[in-house]
C-alpha positions as CSV (number, residue, x, y, z in Angstrom):
1,X,-9.5,11.0,-13.5
2,X,-6.2,9.9,-15.1
3,X,-4.2,6.9,-13.9
4,X,-0.8,5.7,-15.1
5,X,-0.1,1.9,-14.9
6,X,3.4,0.5,-15.1
7,X,2.5,-2.2,-17.5
8,X,5.9,-4.0,-17.4
9,X,6.5,-4.5,-13.7
10,X,5.6,-7.5,-11.6
11,X,6.4,-11.2,-11.8
12,X,4.2,-11.8,-14.8
13,X,4.5,-8.7,-16.8
14,X,2.0,-7.3,-19.4
15,X,-0.4,-10.3,-19.4
16,X,-1.6,-9.8,-15.8
17,X,-1.1,-6.1,-15.8
18,X,-3.0,-5.4,-19.0
19,X,-5.6,-8.0,-18.0
20,X,-6.2,-6.1,-14.8
21,X,-6.4,-2.8,-16.6
22,X,-9.1,-4.2,-18.9
23,X,-11.1,-5.4,-15.8
24,X,-10.8,-1.9,-14.2
25,X,-11.9,-0.1,-17.4
26,X,-15.0,-2.2,-17.6
27,X,-15.9,-1.7,-13.9
28,X,-14.8,1.8,-13.1
29,X,-16.2,4.5,-15.3
30,X,-14.6,7.1,-13.1
31,X,-11.3,6.4,-14.8
32,X,-11.3,9.0,-17.6
33,X,-7.9,8.0,-19.0
34,X,-5.6,5.0,-18.4
35,X,-2.0,5.3,-19.5
36,X,-0.4,1.9,-20.1
37,X,3.3,2.5,-19.8
38,X,5.8,0.1,-21.3
39,X,6.7,-1.7,-24.5
40,X,4.1,-0.7,-27.1
41,X,4.1,-4.0,-29.1
42,X,3.6,-6.2,-26.0
43,X,0.8,-3.9,-24.6
44,X,-1.0,-3.8,-27.9
45,X,-0.8,-7.6,-28.2
46,X,-2.4,-8.0,-24.8
47,X,-5.1,-5.5,-25.5
48,X,-5.9,-7.4,-28.7
49,X,-6.2,-10.7,-26.7
50,X,-8.9,-9.0,-24.6
51,X,-10.5,-7.4,-27.6
52,X,-10.1,-4.0,-25.8
53,X,-10.3,-0.9,-27.9
54,X,-11.5,1.4,-25.1
55,X,-10.8,5.0,-26.1
56,X,-9.7,5.8,-22.6
57,X,-6.5,3.8,-23.1
58,X,-3.3,5.5,-24.1
59,X,-0.1,3.7,-24.5
60,X,3.1,5.5,-23.5
61,X,6.1,3.7,-24.8
62,X,9.0,2.9,-22.5
63,X,12.1,1.0,-23.8
64,X,13.5,-0.2,-20.4
65,X,12.3,-2.3,-17.4
66,X,13.7,-2.2,-13.9
67,X,14.9,-5.7,-13.0
68,X,14.4,-7.1,-9.5
69,X,18.2,-7.3,-9.2
70,X,18.7,-3.6,-9.9
71,X,19.5,-1.2,-7.0
72,X,16.6,1.2,-6.6
73,X,18.2,4.6,-6.8
74,X,20.7,3.5,-9.5
75,X,17.9,2.1,-11.6
76,X,16.0,5.4,-11.5
77,X,19.1,7.3,-12.5
78,X,20.4,4.9,-15.1
79,X,17.2,3.6,-16.6
80,X,15.5,6.9,-17.3
81,X,13.3,5.3,-20.0
82,X,12.0,2.6,-17.7
83,X,8.3,2.0,-17.4
84,X,8.1,3.0,-13.8
85,X,10.1,6.2,-14.3
86,X,7.9,7.2,-17.3
87,X,4.8,6.5,-15.3
88,X,5.9,8.7,-12.4
89,X,6.9,11.4,-14.9
90,X,3.2,11.5,-16.1
91,X,2.2,12.3,-12.5
92,X,5.0,14.8,-12.1
93,X,4.0,16.8,-15.2
94,X,0.3,16.7,-14.2
95,X,-0.8,14.4,-17.1
96,X,-1.9,11.7,-14.6
97,X,-3.4,11.9,-11.1
98,X,-1.8,8.6,-9.8
99,X,0.6,5.8,-10.7
100,X,0.1,2.1,-10.0
101,X,3.1,-0.3,-10.1
102,X,3.6,-4.0,-9.3
103,X,7.3,-3.9,-10.2
104,X,10.4,-3.2,-8.2
105,X,9.1,-1.6,-4.9
106,X,12.3,0.2,-4.2
107,X,12.4,1.7,-7.6
108,X,8.8,2.8,-7.4
109,X,9.5,4.4,-4.0
110,X,12.8,6.0,-5.2
111,X,11.3,7.3,-8.4
112,X,8.3,8.8,-6.6
113,X,10.4,10.4,-3.9
114,X,13.0,11.8,-6.3
115,X,10.6,13.0,-9.0
116,X,7.5,14.0,-7.0
117,X,9.3,15.0,-3.8
118,X,7.6,14.7,-0.4
119,X,4.7,16.6,1.0
120,X,5.5,19.7,3.2
121,X,6.4,18.5,6.7
122,X,7.0,14.9,5.6
123,X,10.6,13.6,5.6
124,X,10.2,10.0,4.4
125,X,7.2,8.4,2.6
126,X,5.7,5.2,4.1
127,X,3.8,2.3,2.5
128,X,0.4,1.9,4.1
129,X,-0.7,-1.8,3.8
130,X,-4.3,-2.7,4.7
131,X,-4.7,-5.9,6.8
132,X,-8.0,-7.4,8.0
133,X,-9.0,-8.6,11.5
134,X,-12.3,-10.1,12.7
135,X,-13.7,-6.7,13.6
136,X,-11.9,-4.1,11.4
137,X,-9.2,-3.5,8.9
138,X,-6.0,-1.7,10.0
139,X,-3.3,0.4,8.3
140,X,0.2,-1.0,8.7
141,X,2.7,1.8,8.1
142,X,5.5,1.5,7.1
143,X,5.3,-1.8,5.2
144,X,8.7,-1.5,3.5
145,X,9.5,1.9,2.1
146,X,12.1,3.0,4.7
147,X,14.0,0.5,6.8
148,X,16.3,3.0,8.5
149,X,13.7,5.2,10.2
150,X,14.2,7.9,12.8
151,X,11.6,8.7,15.5
152,X,10.2,11.7,13.6
153,X,9.6,9.4,10.6
154,X,7.5,7.0,12.6
155,X,5.6,9.9,14.1
156,X,4.8,11.2,10.6
157,X,3.6,7.7,9.7
158,X,1.2,7.8,12.6
159,X,-0.3,11.0,11.3
160,X,-0.5,9.8,7.7
161,X,-1.9,6.4,8.7
162,X,-4.6,8.1,10.8
163,X,-5.5,10.4,7.9
164,X,-5.9,7.4,5.5
165,X,-7.9,5.4,8.1
166,X,-10.3,8.3,8.7
167,X,-10.8,9.7,5.2
168,X,-10.6,6.5,3.1
169,X,-11.5,3.6,5.4
170,X,-14.1,5.6,7.3
171,X,-13.0,5.3,11.0
172,X,-14.1,8.5,12.8
173,X,-11.2,8.5,15.3
174,X,-8.8,5.7,14.5
175,X,-6.7,4.3,17.3
176,X,-3.0,4.1,16.9
177,X,-0.6,1.5,18.2
178,X,3.2,1.4,18.2
179,X,4.8,-2.0,17.6
180,X,7.1,-3.0,20.4
181,X,8.3,-5.9,22.5
182,X,5.8,-5.2,25.3
183,X,3.0,-2.9,26.4
184,X,4.9,-0.9,28.9
185,X,6.5,2.4,27.8
186,X,9.9,1.2,29.0
187,X,9.9,-1.7,26.6
188,X,11.4,-1.6,23.2
189,X,14.5,-0.1,21.6
190,X,15.7,3.5,21.6
191,X,13.7,4.2,18.5
192,X,10.3,3.0,19.8
193,X,10.9,4.6,23.2
194,X,11.4,8.0,21.6
195,X,8.4,7.6,19.3
196,X,6.3,6.6,22.3
197,X,7.1,9.9,24.0
198,X,6.1,11.8,20.8
199,X,2.8,10.0,20.3
200,X,1.8,10.2,24.0
201,X,1.7,14.0,23.9
202,X,0.1,14.2,20.5
203,X,-3.6,14.7,19.7
204,X,-3.7,11.3,18.0
205,X,-5.8,8.6,19.5
206,X,-2.7,6.7,20.8
207,X,-3.4,3.4,22.6
208,X,0.3,2.8,23.4
209,X,2.7,0.0,22.6
210,X,1.2,-3.1,21.1
211,X,2.8,-6.5,20.6
212,X,2.5,-8.7,17.5
213,X,-0.4,-10.7,19.1
214,X,-2.5,-7.5,19.5
215,X,-2.7,-7.1,15.7
216,X,-5.5,-9.5,15.4
217,X,-6.6,-10.2,19.1
218,X,-7.1,-6.6,20.2
219,X,-6.7,-4.6,17.0
220,X,-6.2,-0.9,16.5
221,X,-6.9,1.0,13.3
222,X,-3.3,2.2,12.7
223,X,-0.2,0.2,13.4
224,X,3.1,2.1,13.3
225,X,6.6,0.6,12.8
226,X,9.7,1.0,10.7
227,X,9.8,-0.5,7.2
228,X,11.9,-3.5,8.2
229,X,9.5,-4.7,10.9
230,X,6.4,-3.8,8.8
231,X,7.5,-5.7,5.7
232,X,8.2,-8.8,7.9
233,X,4.8,-8.5,9.5
234,X,3.1,-8.1,6.1
235,X,4.7,-11.0,4.4
236,X,4.4,-13.3,7.4
237,X,0.7,-12.5,7.6
238,X,0.2,-13.2,3.9
239,X,2.0,-16.5,4.1
240,X,0.1,-17.6,7.3
241,X,-3.3,-16.9,5.5
242,X,-2.2,-19.0,2.5
243,X,-0.9,-21.8,4.8
244,X,-4.1,-22.0,6.9
245,X,-6.3,-22.5,3.9
246,X,-3.9,-25.2,2.6
247,X,-4.0,-27.0,5.9
248,X,-7.8,-26.8,6.0
249,X,-8.1,-28.2,2.5
250,X,-5.8,-31.1,3.4
251,X,-7.7,-31.9,6.6
252,X,-11.2,-31.5,5.2
253,X,-10.4,-33.9,2.4
254,X,-9.3,-36.7,4.7
255,X,-12.7,-38.4,4.9
256,X,-16.3,-38.2,3.6
257,X,-17.7,-36.9,6.9
258,X,-15.3,-33.9,6.9
259,X,-16.0,-33.3,3.2
260,X,-19.7,-33.0,3.8
261,X,-19.1,-30.6,6.7
262,X,-16.8,-28.5,4.4
263,X,-19.6,-28.4,1.7
264,X,-22.0,-27.1,4.3
265,X,-19.6,-24.4,5.4
266,X,-18.5,-23.5,1.9
267,X,-19.8,-19.9,2.0
268,X,-18.2,-19.2,5.3
269,X,-14.8,-20.4,3.9
270,X,-15.3,-18.3,0.8
271,X,-16.0,-15.2,3.0
272,X,-12.9,-15.7,5.0
273,X,-10.8,-16.4,1.9
274,X,-12.0,-13.1,0.4
275,X,-11.2,-11.2,3.6
276,X,-7.7,-12.6,3.8
277,X,-6.9,-12.6,0.0
278,X,-4.4,-9.9,-0.9
279,X,-6.0,-9.7,-4.4
280,X,-9.1,-8.1,-2.9
281,X,-7.0,-5.2,-1.4
282,X,-5.1,-4.6,-4.6
283,X,-2.3,-2.3,-3.6
284,X,-0.8,-0.2,-0.8
285,X,-0.6,3.7,-1.0
286,X,2.9,5.2,-0.7
287,X,1.9,8.0,1.7
288,X,3.9,11.2,1.9
289,X,4.9,11.9,-1.7
290,X,3.5,14.8,-3.6
291,X,1.3,12.6,-5.8
292,X,-0.6,9.3,-5.6
293,X,1.6,6.2,-5.9
294,X,0.1,2.7,-5.3
295,X,2.4,-0.2,-4.7
296,X,0.9,-3.6,-5.9
297,X,2.1,-7.1,-5.0
298,X,4.8,-8.4,-7.3
299,X,2.7,-11.6,-8.0
300,X,-0.4,-9.6,-8.7
301,X,-3.2,-11.3,-10.7
302,X,-5.5,-9.3,-13.0
303,X,-8.0,-9.1,-10.1
304,X,-5.3,-7.6,-7.8
305,X,-4.3,-5.1,-10.5
306,X,-8.0,-4.1,-11.0
307,X,-8.3,-3.5,-7.3
308,X,-5.0,-1.6,-7.1
309,X,-6.4,0.8,-9.7
310,X,-9.5,1.1,-7.5
311,X,-7.3,2.1,-4.6
312,X,-5.7,4.7,-6.8
313,X,-9.1,6.1,-7.7
314,X,-10.2,6.2,-4.1
315,X,-7.0,8.0,-3.0
316,X,-7.5,10.7,-5.6
317,X,-11.2,11.0,-4.8
318,X,-10.7,11.3,-1.0
319,X,-8.0,14.0,-1.4
320,X,-5.6,12.1,0.9
321,X,-2.6,14.4,0.4
322,X,-4.3,17.7,1.2
323,X,-5.6,16.1,4.4
324,X,-2.1,14.9,5.3
325,X,-0.7,18.4,4.8
326,X,-3.5,19.9,7.0
327,X,-2.8,17.4,9.8
328,X,0.9,17.9,9.7
329,X,0.4,21.7,9.9
330,X,-1.9,21.2,12.8
331,X,0.8,19.2,14.6
332,X,3.4,21.9,14.1
333,X,1.0,24.5,15.5
334,X,-0.1,22.5,18.6
335,X,1.9,19.4,19.6
336,X,5.4,20.4,18.5
337,X,5.6,23.3,21.1
338,X,4.5,21.0,23.9
339,X,7.0,18.4,22.8
340,X,9.9,20.9,22.8
341,X,8.8,22.0,26.3
342,X,9.0,18.4,27.6
343,X,12.4,17.8,26.2
């Protein structure tokens, strides 16, 4: 298996990215080749720091980096020698099976869509973020790839999210919920009302509309929304998790009695911290493109990059894209005729 890592993206650049690559190489023997794409001298310096001379590493030089201030599509067109573009090119030409990037999300999405194209039957790709609850983990799609979505896009997200939940996360018949302002089918805007109709007549395990409180109180396995709403949910959830642990630490250090109680519950706190820590989840698949693209957090640590590479390996191994194509084809053969009859 061959993976391409954009070694220049992210808030911290090569130190964290190459550090995470080294961790992945040591743990995942399934990686047969790891392309580190970016400035050769910087990458070599980081590999030297880690005393890594793994023969599976191949450096692919790229002279440009997409800045966070760059417009996504313009960056792909103007900066043809950027690390993210070169990494996607490796997948396009069959030299790599997947790309991982912690850089400019819009540029990674645009480069993947322009260079790899979308899968048959998919109009717009969606980012599938994985979020934990007390009883399960769920796929939030779209988490930021497409903020101006149409009803058919959200329906396709539901299909792709269900495929990922079933084949990668292991849920036999994942339930699907549509984010809206209320549970009733008359609630929401014109977009969600139309998507509700499409999901209701589909063969998906559609639970109906769900409100924000349902995400963790009464969770489903796939949560469908447009990229604007999804990105707000994702970043809000991440910040709440960080804030709660900061509040707990502050309160538990107020007196000796609380400190003793905290020490006794240390393992429980560690378990919850691991469960809510984005580093453990690594990266989010960009579902719907004709290749594997994993979007990692801009502030990714080496641990997060290691796990993003793990997500790439799992996506390749579980043959996510062929399953998506199969499910979309099944929809066109069964549900689509019924939908047209209703309208």
